[in-house]
Backbone and ligand atoms as CSV (ligand in chain L), in Angstrom:
chain,resi,resn,atom,element,x,y,z
A,1,MET,N,N,-3.596,2.138,7.009
A,1,MET,CA,C,-2.800,3.045,6.199
A,1,MET,C,C,-3.370,3.069,4.790
A,2,LEU,N,N,-3.222,4.218,4.130
A,2,LEU,CA,C,-3.731,4.329,2.765
A,2,LEU,C,C,-3.019,3.335,1.853
A,3,VAL,N,N,-3.757,2.763,0.910
A,3,VAL,CA,C,-3.143,1.799,0.000
A,3,VAL,C,C,-2.098,2.488,-0.881
A,4,THR,N,N,-2.281,3.764,-1.130
A,4,THR,CA,C,-1.287,4.511,-1.913
A,4,THR,C,C,0.080,4.445,-1.229
A,5,ASN,N,N,0.114,4.589,0.076
A,5,ASN,CA,C,1.393,4.508,0.787
A,5,ASN,C,C,1.956,3.092,0.761
A,6,HIS,N,N,1.092,2.098,0.804
A,6,HIS,CA,C,1.575,0.723,0.670
A,6,HIS,C,C,2.197,0.518,-0.722
A,7,VAL,N,N,1.554,1.052,-1.740
A,7,VAL,CA,C,2.070,0.939,-3.114
A,7,VAL,C,C,3.435,1.624,-3.231
A,8,LEU,N,N,3.546,2.823,-2.674
A,8,LEU,CA,C,4.820,3.552,-2.743
A,8,LEU,C,C,5.930,2.779,-2.024
A,9,ALA,N,N,5.615,2.228,-0.867
A,9,ALA,CA,C,6.609,1.430,-0.135
A,9,ALA,C,C,6.971,0.171,-0.921
A,10,GLY,N,N,5.985,-0.458,-1.539
A,10,GLY,CA,C,6.236,-1.657,-2.337
A,10,GLY,C,C,7.136,-1.364,-3.525
A,11,ALA,N,N,6.947,-0.208,-4.145
A,11,ALA,CA,C,7.818,0.188,-5.260
A,11,ALA,C,C,9.243,0.404,-4.779
A,12,LEU,N,N,9.375,1.069,-3.661
A,12,LEU,CA,C,10.707,1.309,-3.085
A,12,LEU,C,C,11.390,-0.021,-2.771
A,13,LEU,N,N,10.665,-0.932,-2.146
A,13,LEU,CA,C,11.245,-2.233,-1.784
A,13,LEU,C,C,11.546,-3.063,-3.032
A,14,GLY,N,N,10.634,-3.054,-3.988
A,14,GLY,CA,C,10.857,-3.803,-5.229
A,14,GLY,C,C,12.045,-3.264,-6.004
A,15,GLY,N,N,12.151,-1.944,-6.046
A,15,GLY,CA,C,13.272,-1.334,-6.745
A,15,GLY,C,C,14.595,-1.591,-6.051
A,16,SER,N,N,14.532,-1.826,-4.753
A,16,SER,CA,C,15.758,-2.088,-3.994
A,16,SER,C,C,16.156,-3.552,-4.046
A,17,THR,N,N,15.183,-4.472,-4.001
A,17,THR,CA,C,15.522,-5.902,-4.024
A,17,THR,C,C,15.850,-6.373,-5.440
A,18,ARG,N,N,15.141,-5.798,-6.426
A,18,ARG,CA,C,15.354,-6.093,-7.849
A,18,ARG,C,C,14.989,-7.514,-8.261
A,19,ARG,N,N,14.438,-8.324,-7.344
A,19,ARG,CA,C,14.026,-9.688,-7.695
A,19,ARG,C,C,12.549,-9.831,-7.338
A,20,PRO,N,N,11.720,-10.282,-8.292
A,20,PRO,CA,C,10.268,-10.254,-8.082
A,20,PRO,C,C,9.768,-11.040,-6.867
A,21,LEU,N,N,10.210,-12.277,-6.665
A,21,LEU,CA,C,9.645,-13.064,-5.551
A,21,LEU,C,C,9.983,-12.449,-4.189
A,22,PRO,N,N,11.265,-12.140,-3.921
A,22,PRO,CA,C,11.531,-11.456,-2.647
A,22,PRO,C,C,10.801,-10.123,-2.539
A,23,ALA,N,N,10.700,-9.401,-3.647
A,23,ALA,CA,C,10.000,-8.111,-3.615
A,23,ALA,C,C,8.542,-8.312,-3.213
A,24,PHE,N,N,7.898,-9.338,-3.765
A,24,PHE,CA,C,6.507,-9.610,-3.430
A,24,PHE,C,C,6.362,-9.949,-1.942
A,25,LEU,N,N,7.209,-10.853,-1.459
A,25,LEU,CA,C,7.110,-11.295,-0.061
A,25,LEU,C,C,7.421,-10.155,0.916
A,26,ILE,N,N,8.432,-9.383,0.612
A,26,ILE,CA,C,8.778,-8.236,1.467
A,26,ILE,C,C,7.664,-7.185,1.388
A,27,GLY,N,N,7.085,-7.061,0.210
A,27,GLY,CA,C,5.959,-6.135,0.062
A,27,GLY,C,C,4.803,-6.512,0.978
A,28,VAL,N,N,4.444,-7.797,1.007
A,28,VAL,CA,C,3.365,-8.256,1.896
A,28,VAL,C,C,3.729,-7.967,3.352
A,29,ALA,N,N,4.963,-8.296,3.732
A,29,ALA,CA,C,5.391,-8.053,5.120
A,29,ALA,C,C,5.348,-6.563,5.447
A,30,SER,N,N,5.741,-5.733,4.470
A,30,SER,CA,C,5.737,-4.283,4.714
A,30,SER,C,C,4.331,-3.766,4.987
A,31,HIS,N,N,3.351,-4.406,4.343
A,31,HIS,CA,C,1.965,-3.962,4.556
A,31,HIS,C,C,1.592,-4.059,6.034
A,32,PHE,N,N,1.864,-5.213,6.619
A,32,PHE,CA,C,1.470,-5.410,8.014
A,32,PHE,C,C,2.317,-4.541,8.953
A,33,ALA,N,N,3.597,-4.372,8.623
A,33,ALA,CA,C,4.445,-3.504,9.448
A,33,ALA,C,C,3.937,-2.057,9.408
A,34,MET,N,N,3.566,-1.591,8.218
A,34,MET,CA,C,3.091,-0.207,8.096
A,34,MET,C,C,1.725,-0.012,8.756
A,35,ASP,N,N,0.873,-1.034,8.689
A,35,ASP,CA,C,-0.437,-0.918,9.343
A,35,ASP,C,C,-0.301,-0.848,10.864
A,36,ALA,N,N,0.820,-1.339,11.387
A,36,ALA,CA,C,1.002,-1.356,12.849
A,36,ALA,C,C,1.563,-0.040,13.382
A,37,VAL,N,N,2.028,0.857,12.516
A,37,VAL,CA,C,2.527,2.153,12.982
A,37,VAL,C,C,1.369,3.163,12.956
A,38,PRO,N,N,1.455,4.221,13.755
A,38,PRO,CA,C,0.354,5.193,13.790
A,38,PRO,C,C,0.055,5.760,12.404
A,39,HIS,N,N,-1.233,5.757,12.046
A,39,HIS,CA,C,-1.647,6.280,10.743
A,39,HIS,C,C,-3.086,6.786,10.800
A,40,TRP,N,N,-3.488,7.384,9.688
A,40,TRP,CA,C,-4.813,7.989,9.560
A,40,TRP,C,C,-5.873,6.909,9.448
A,41,GLY,N,N,-7.002,7.110,10.098
A,41,GLY,CA,C,-8.097,6.140,10.004
A,41,GLY,C,C,-9.197,6.482,10.985
A,42,LYS,N,N,-9.918,5.467,11.428
A,42,LYS,CA,C,-11.068,5.654,12.337
A,42,LYS,C,C,-12.091,6.600,11.713
A,43,TRP,N,N,-12.651,6.190,10.593
A,43,TRP,CA,C,-13.581,7.038,9.841
A,43,TRP,C,C,-14.862,7.245,10.622
A,44,ARG,N,N,-15.417,8.452,10.517
A,44,ARG,CA,C,-16.613,8.796,11.310
A,44,ARG,C,C,-17.848,8.041,10.844
A,45,ASP,N,N,-17.897,7.665,9.556
A,45,ASP,CA,C,-19.020,6.861,9.074
A,45,ASP,C,C,-18.627,6.177,7.755
A,46,ARG,N,N,-19.505,5.300,7.305
A,46,ARG,CA,C,-19.231,4.502,6.110
A,46,ARG,C,C,-19.087,5.367,4.843
A,47,GLU,N,N,-19.901,6.416,4.745
A,47,GLU,CA,C,-19.838,7.291,3.575
A,47,GLU,C,C,-18.466,7.978,3.478
A,48,TYR,N,N,-17.981,8.463,4.612
A,48,TYR,CA,C,-16.674,9.115,4.622
A,48,TYR,C,C,-15.579,8.113,4.273
A,49,PHE,N,N,-15.668,6.918,4.850
A,49,PHE,CA,C,-14.704,5.861,4.525
A,49,PHE,C,C,-14.689,5.596,3.018
A,50,LEU,N,N,-15.870,5.489,2.406
A,50,LEU,CA,C,-15.926,5.186,0.976
A,50,LEU,C,C,-15.341,6.311,0.134
A,51,ARG,N,N,-15.587,7.558,0.545
A,51,ARG,CA,C,-14.998,8.686,-0.202
A,51,ARG,C,C,-13.475,8.609,-0.160
A,52,VAL,N,N,-12.919,8.364,1.011
A,52,VAL,CA,C,-11.461,8.248,1.143
A,52,VAL,C,C,-10.964,7.018,0.388
A,53,ALA,N,N,-11.655,5.895,0.536
A,53,ALA,CA,C,-11.196,4.641,-0.069
A,53,ALA,C,C,-11.188,4.713,-1.593
A,54,VAL,N,N,-12.200,5.311,-2.191
A,54,VAL,CA,C,-12.249,5.409,-3.654
A,54,VAL,C,C,-11.123,6.314,-4.160
A,55,ALA,N,N,-10.960,7.472,-3.529
A,55,ALA,CA,C,-9.885,8.388,-3.932
A,55,ALA,C,C,-8.517,7.719,-3.742
A,56,ASP,N,N,-8.373,7.018,-2.627
A,56,ASP,CA,C,-7.107,6.339,-2.332
A,56,ASP,C,C,-6.852,5.216,-3.336
A,57,GLY,N,N,-7.860,4.445,-3.644
A,57,GLY,CA,C,-7.690,3.359,-4.611
A,57,GLY,C,C,-7.260,3.894,-5.976
A,58,LEU,N,N,-7.902,4.972,-6.417
A,58,LEU,CA,C,-7.535,5.565,-7.706
A,58,LEU,C,C,-6.126,6.154,-7.656
A,59,ALA,N,N,-5.777,6.783,-6.537
A,59,ALA,CA,C,-4.420,7.330,-6.386
A,59,ALA,C,C,-3.391,6.200,-6.378
A,60,GLY,N,N,-3.720,5.099,-5.720
A,60,GLY,CA,C,-2.811,3.956,-5.691
A,60,GLY,C,C,-2.591,3.369,-7.077
A,61,LEU,N,N,-3.659,3.230,-7.843
A,61,LEU,CA,C,-3.518,2.717,-9.215
A,61,LEU,C,C,-2.707,3.680,-10.077
A,62,THR,N,N,-2.940,4.969,-9.913
A,62,THR,CA,C,-2.176,5.978,-10.655
A,62,THR,C,C,-0.697,5.902,-10.277
A,63,ALA,N,N,-0.436,5.750,-8.981
A,63,ALA,CA,C,0.954,5.641,-8.519
A,63,ALA,C,C,1.616,4.401,-9.113
A,64,MET,N,N,0.870,3.285,-9.173
A,64,MET,CA,C,1.447,2.072,-9.774
A,64,MET,C,C,1.868,2.330,-11.221
A,65,GLY,N,N,0.990,2.932,-11.995
A,65,GLY,CA,C,1.310,3.214,-13.396
A,65,GLY,C,C,2.484,4.169,-13.522
A,66,ALA,N,N,2.481,5.218,-12.718
A,66,ALA,CA,C,3.548,6.218,-12.788
A,66,ALA,C,C,4.890,5.612,-12.388
A,67,LEU,N,N,4.893,4.805,-11.330
A,67,LEU,CA,C,6.155,4.233,-10.846
A,67,LEU,C,C,6.702,3.190,-11.818
A,68,LEU,N,N,5.819,2.443,-12.469
A,68,LEU,CA,C,6.295,1.494,-13.480
A,68,LEU,C,C,6.871,2.239,-14.680
A,69,THR,N,N,6.338,3.416,-14.981
A,69,THR,CA,C,6.864,4.233,-16.072
A,69,THR,C,C,8.226,4.812,-15.702
A,70,VAL,N,N,8.366,5.221,-14.465
A,70,VAL,CA,C,9.609,5.836,-13.995
A,70,VAL,C,C,10.721,4.804,-13.811
A,71,ALA,N,N,10.358,3.582,-13.434
A,71,ALA,CA,C,11.364,2.552,-13.117
A,71,ALA,C,C,12.203,2.188,-14.326
A,72,ARG,N,N,13.458,1.938,-14.059
A,72,ARG,CA,C,14.328,1.444,-15.130
A,72,ARG,C,C,13.787,0.087,-15.563
A,73,PRO,N,N,13.860,-0.215,-16.877
A,73,PRO,CA,C,13.230,-1.443,-17.396
A,73,PRO,C,C,13.656,-2.721,-16.666
A,74,GLU,N,N,14.910,-2.809,-16.274
A,74,GLU,CA,C,15.374,-4.036,-15.614
A,74,GLU,C,C,14.790,-4.210,-14.209
A,75,ARG,N,N,14.163,-3.169,-13.686
A,75,ARG,CA,C,13.582,-3.258,-12.341
A,75,ARG,C,C,12.063,-3.379,-12.346
A,76,ARG,N,N,11.443,-3.248,-13.503
A,76,ARG,CA,C,9.973,-3.155,-13.527
A,76,ARG,C,C,9.284,-4.370,-12.946
A,77,ALA,N,N,9.762,-5.583,-13.210
A,77,ALA,CA,C,9.091,-6.786,-12.687
A,77,ALA,C,C,9.135,-6.798,-11.161
A,78,ALA,N,N,10.278,-6.490,-10.590
A,78,ALA,CA,C,10.395,-6.477,-9.130
A,78,ALA,C,C,9.575,-5.342,-8.518
A,79,VAL,N,N,9.543,-4.208,-9.191
A,79,VAL,CA,C,8.751,-3.076,-8.694
A,79,VAL,C,C,7.264,-3.436,-8.708
A,80,ALA,N,N,6.818,-4.048,-9.810
A,80,ALA,CA,C,5.407,-4.466,-9.889
A,80,ALA,C,C,5.099,-5.484,-8.795
A,81,ALA,N,N,5.985,-6.458,-8.611
A,81,ALA,CA,C,5.768,-7.484,-7.580
A,81,ALA,C,C,5.736,-6.863,-6.186
A,82,GLY,N,N,6.630,-5.929,-5.914
A,82,GLY,CA,C,6.649,-5.261,-4.615
A,82,GLY,C,C,5.366,-4.475,-4.361
A,83,MET,N,N,4.902,-3.762,-5.377
A,83,MET,CA,C,3.683,-2.967,-5.217
A,83,MET,C,C,2.469,-3.871,-5.024
A,84,ILE,N,N,2.403,-4.954,-5.799
A,84,ILE,CA,C,1.259,-5.878,-5.680
A,84,ILE,C,C,1.265,-6.539,-4.299
A,85,GLY,N,N,2.432,-7.000,-3.871
A,85,GLY,CA,C,2.512,-7.619,-2.545
A,85,GLY,C,C,2.139,-6.658,-1.437
A,86,ALA,N,N,2.584,-5.416,-1.562
A,86,ALA,CA,C,2.310,-4.422,-0.518
A,86,ALA,C,C,0.839,-4.020,-0.482
A,87,ALA,N,N,0.174,-4.049,-1.611
A,87,ALA,CA,C,-1.237,-3.646,-1.656
A,87,ALA,C,C,-2.192,-4.809,-1.402
A,88,LEU,N,N,-1.754,-6.018,-1.686
A,88,LEU,CA,C,-2.633,-7.191,-1.674
A,88,LEU,C,C,-3.439,-7.394,-0.386
A,89,PRO,N,N,-2.839,-7.252,0.813
A,89,PRO,CA,C,-3.642,-7.498,2.017
A,89,PRO,C,C,-4.898,-6.621,2.108
A,90,ASP,N,N,-4.883,-5.433,1.500
A,90,ASP,CA,C,-6.064,-4.569,1.565
A,90,ASP,C,C,-7.109,-4.908,0.512
A,91,LEU,N,N,-6.903,-5.990,-0.223
A,91,LEU,CA,C,-7.917,-6.441,-1.178
A,91,LEU,C,C,-9.211,-6.814,-0.453
A,92,ASP,N,N,-9.116,-7.027,0.860
A,92,ASP,CA,C,-10.329,-7.371,1.619
A,92,ASP,C,C,-11.349,-6.229,1.612
A,93,LYS,N,N,-10.882,-4.969,1.527
A,93,LYS,CA,C,-11.837,-3.855,1.575
A,93,LYS,C,C,-12.777,-3.864,0.374
A,94,PRO,N,N,-12.264,-3.848,-0.885
A,94,PRO,CA,C,-13.221,-3.913,-2.002
A,94,PRO,C,C,-13.952,-5.248,-2.075
A,95,ALA,N,N,-13.313,-6.333,-1.640
A,95,ALA,CA,C,-13.987,-7.639,-1.694
A,95,ALA,C,C,-15.204,-7.658,-0.766
A,96,VAL,N,N,-15.051,-7.101,0.437
A,96,VAL,CA,C,-16.182,-7.050,1.371
A,96,VAL,C,C,-17.269,-6.129,0.810
A,97,LEU,N,N,-16.849,-4.998,0.233
A,97,LEU,CA,C,-17.819,-4.044,-0.308
A,97,LEU,C,C,-18.616,-4.639,-1.467
A,98,TRP,N,N,-17.916,-5.289,-2.404
A,98,TRP,CA,C,-18.575,-5.769,-3.624
A,98,TRP,C,C,-19.144,-7.181,-3.502
A,99,PHE,N,N,-18.466,-8.049,-2.731
A,99,PHE,CA,C,-18.884,-9.458,-2.694
A,99,PHE,C,C,-19.335,-9.914,-1.311
A,100,GLY,N,N,-19.184,-9.051,-0.315
A,100,GLY,CA,C,-19.671,-9.378,1.011
A,100,GLY,C,C,-18.768,-10.265,1.833
A,101,ALA,N,N,-17.555,-10.531,1.350
A,101,ALA,CA,C,-16.655,-11.410,2.110
A,101,ALA,C,C,-15.205,-11.089,1.774
A,102,SER,N,N,-14.343,-11.306,2.751
A,102,SER,CA,C,-12.908,-11.135,2.552
A,102,SER,C,C,-12.334,-12.372,1.866
A,103,PRO,N,N,-11.344,-12.201,1.012
A,103,PRO,CA,C,-10.710,-13.374,0.391
A,103,PRO,C,C,-9.711,-14.064,1.319
A,104,TRP,N,N,-9.416,-13.471,2.467
A,104,TRP,CA,C,-8.384,-14.016,3.352
A,104,TRP,C,C,-9.000,-14.865,4.452
A,105,PRO,N,N,-8.216,-15.782,5.000
A,105,PRO,CA,C,-8.704,-16.587,6.127
A,105,PRO,C,C,-9.052,-15.697,7.323
A,106,ALA,N,N,-9.973,-16.179,8.158
A,106,ALA,CA,C,-10.444,-15.400,9.311
A,106,ALA,C,C,-9.283,-14.991,10.213
A,107,ALA,N,N,-8.289,-15.842,10.387
A,107,ALA,CA,C,-7.152,-15.518,11.251
A,107,ALA,C,C,-6.372,-14.325,10.693
A,108,VAL,N,N,-6.229,-14.264,9.380
A,108,VAL,CA,C,-5.535,-13.134,8.745
A,108,VAL,C,C,-6.359,-11.861,8.937
A,109,ASN,N,N,-7.668,-11.971,8.751
A,109,ASN,CA,C,-8.536,-10.796,8.945
A,109,ASN,C,C,-8.460,-10.276,10.377
A,110,ARG,N,N,-8.465,-11.185,11.352
A,110,ARG,CA,C,-8.376,-10.770,12.763
A,110,ARG,C,C,-7.035,-10.088,13.029
A,111,PHE,N,N,-5.946,-10.697,12.548
A,111,PHE,CA,C,-4.616,-10.122,12.741
A,111,PHE,C,C,-4.533,-8.746,12.095
A,112,HIS,N,N,-4.993,-8.632,10.851
A,112,HIS,CA,C,-4.943,-7.383,10.095
A,112,HIS,C,C,-5.732,-6.289,10.819
A,113,SER,N,N,-6.848,-6.653,11.391
A,113,SER,CA,C,-7.678,-5.690,12.112
A,113,SER,C,C,-7.046,-5.298,13.451
A,114,ARG,N,N,-6.487,-6.274,14.138
A,114,ARG,CA,C,-5.953,-6.049,15.482
A,114,ARG,C,C,-4.703,-5.164,15.485
A,115,ILE,N,N,-3.888,-5.202,14.428
A,115,ILE,CA,C,-2.624,-4.459,14.429
A,115,ILE,C,C,-2.786,-2.980,14.095
A,116,GLN,N,N,-3.961,-2.564,13.616
A,116,GLN,CA,C,-4.163,-1.184,13.176
A,116,GLN,C,C,-3.938,-0.194,14.323
A,117,ASP,N,N,-3.162,0.856,14.035
A,117,ASP,CA,C,-2.992,1.957,14.991
A,117,ASP,C,C,-3.505,3.221,14.311
A,118,GLU,N,N,-4.827,3.385,14.310
A,118,GLU,CA,C,-5.470,4.451,13.549
A,118,GLU,C,C,-6.016,5.549,14.459
A,119,ALA,N,N,-6.035,6.762,13.920
A,119,ALA,CA,C,-6.701,7.882,14.576
A,119,ALA,C,C,-7.148,8.866,13.496
A,120,ALA,N,N,-8.238,9.556,13.756
A,120,ALA,CA,C,-8.835,10.436,12.749
A,120,ALA,C,C,-7.971,11.660,12.435
A,121,GLY,N,N,-7.198,12.139,13.369
A,121,GLY,CA,C,-6.471,13.388,13.170
A,121,GLY,C,C,-5.078,13.249,12.589
A,122,ARG,N,N,-4.841,12.190,11.858
A,122,ARG,CA,C,-3.471,11.939,11.391
A,122,ARG,C,C,-3.290,12.070,9.877
A,123,PHE,N,N,-4.130,12.873,9.220
A,123,PHE,CA,C,-3.963,13.013,7.772
A,123,PHE,C,C,-2.588,13.559,7.416
A,124,SER,N,N,-2.096,14.545,8.158
A,124,SER,CA,C,-0.796,15.140,7.811
A,124,SER,C,C,0.330,14.109,7.937
A,125,LEU,N,N,0.213,13.212,8.907
A,125,LEU,CA,C,1.203,12.143,9.042
A,125,LEU,C,C,1.174,11.239,7.802
A,126,GLU,N,N,-0.021,10.912,7.370
A,126,GLU,CA,C,-0.191,10.043,6.192
A,126,GLU,C,C,0.337,10.753,4.933
A,127,ALA,N,N,0.012,12.034,4.783
A,127,ALA,CA,C,0.466,12.798,3.614
A,127,ALA,C,C,1.986,12.955,3.628
A,128,GLY,N,N,2.559,13.183,4.801
A,128,GLY,CA,C,4.013,13.288,4.905
A,128,GLY,C,C,4.691,11.980,4.538
A,129,ALA,N,N,4.113,10.875,4.982
A,129,ALA,CA,C,4.656,9.563,4.614
A,129,ALA,C,C,4.580,9.356,3.108
A,130,ALA,N,N,3.479,9.788,2.502
A,130,ALA,CA,C,3.328,9.648,1.048
A,130,ALA,C,C,4.407,10.443,0.320
A,131,ALA,N,N,4.652,11.652,0.745
A,131,ALA,CA,C,5.658,12.491,0.082
A,131,ALA,C,C,7.052,11.875,0.219
A,132,ALA,N,N,7.386,11.423,1.428
A,132,ALA,CA,C,8.712,10.835,1.657
A,132,ALA,C,C,8.870,9.528,0.876
A,133,LEU,N,N,7.834,8.686,0.907
A,133,LEU,CA,C,7.912,7.408,0.193
A,133,LEU,C,C,7.983,7.628,-1.320
A,134,ALA,N,N,7.223,8.583,-1.844
A,134,ALA,CA,C,7.249,8.859,-3.286
A,134,ALA,C,C,8.636,9.339,-3.707
A,135,ALA,N,N,9.223,10.245,-2.946
A,135,ALA,CA,C,10.556,10.755,-3.284
A,135,ALA,C,C,11.591,9.643,-3.221
A,136,ALA,N,N,11.521,8.818,-2.175
A,136,ALA,CA,C,12.493,7.721,-2.037
A,136,ALA,C,C,12.295,6.679,-3.141
A,137,ALA,N,N,11.032,6.389,-3.476
A,137,ALA,CA,C,10.776,5.387,-4.522
A,137,ALA,C,C,11.286,5.867,-5.873
A,138,VAL,N,N,10.992,7.099,-6.235
A,138,VAL,CA,C,11.449,7.622,-7.533
A,138,VAL,C,C,12.976,7.612,-7.593
A,139,ALA,N,N,13.621,8.030,-6.512
A,139,ALA,CA,C,15.097,8.042,-6.488
A,139,ALA,C,C,15.639,6.618,-6.638
A,140,ALA,N,N,15.026,5.661,-5.928
A,140,ALA,CA,C,15.500,4.279,-5.991
A,140,ALA,C,C,15.262,3.662,-7.359
A,141,LEU,N,N,14.162,4.013,-7.991
A,141,LEU,CA,C,13.806,3.399,-9.280
A,141,LEU,C,C,14.639,3.953,-10.427
A,142,ARG,N,N,15.160,5.155,-10.275
A,142,ARG,CA,C,15.952,5.764,-11.354
A,142,ARG,C,C,17.450,5.528,-11.163
A,143,ARG,N,N,17.858,5.100,-9.968
A,143,ARG,CA,C,19.283,4.914,-9.686
A,143,ARG,C,C,19.835,3.791,-10.560
A,144,PRO,N,N,20.980,4.017,-11.209
A,144,PRO,CA,C,21.555,2.974,-12.084
A,144,PRO,C,C,22.005,1.750,-11.304
L,1,ZN,ZN,ZN,-3.991,-2.967,5.673
């Protein structure tokens, strides 16, 4: 799943839990749960993967900044923790690209790889999830 969608889900969860440590832990769990549902992937080649990954990484960082700006001040720490926890498992992608190795134990890498339910023709599913998660996150972060 795109890291942007993990970030949006992490913001929603962080804004709902309102406590940083649970938000972080639930964010991490949400990452693996979301990777196990059908989503966009199975890139035709490395170049295409990198084009999507760079755009997605930048969109995810932009979403983090925007959601922290939108969040009510008393929720920002939990929102940040939720987003970081939700995005953290995918740190293996840039780590492998730049340093040649994943920061996670081999068992985590195997599990993370094995749970993926990816297919190339699912961009609209991914985009729809992004729209729904963004709307829900903004609503949750602004709610008094
Ligand atoms: Zn993942």
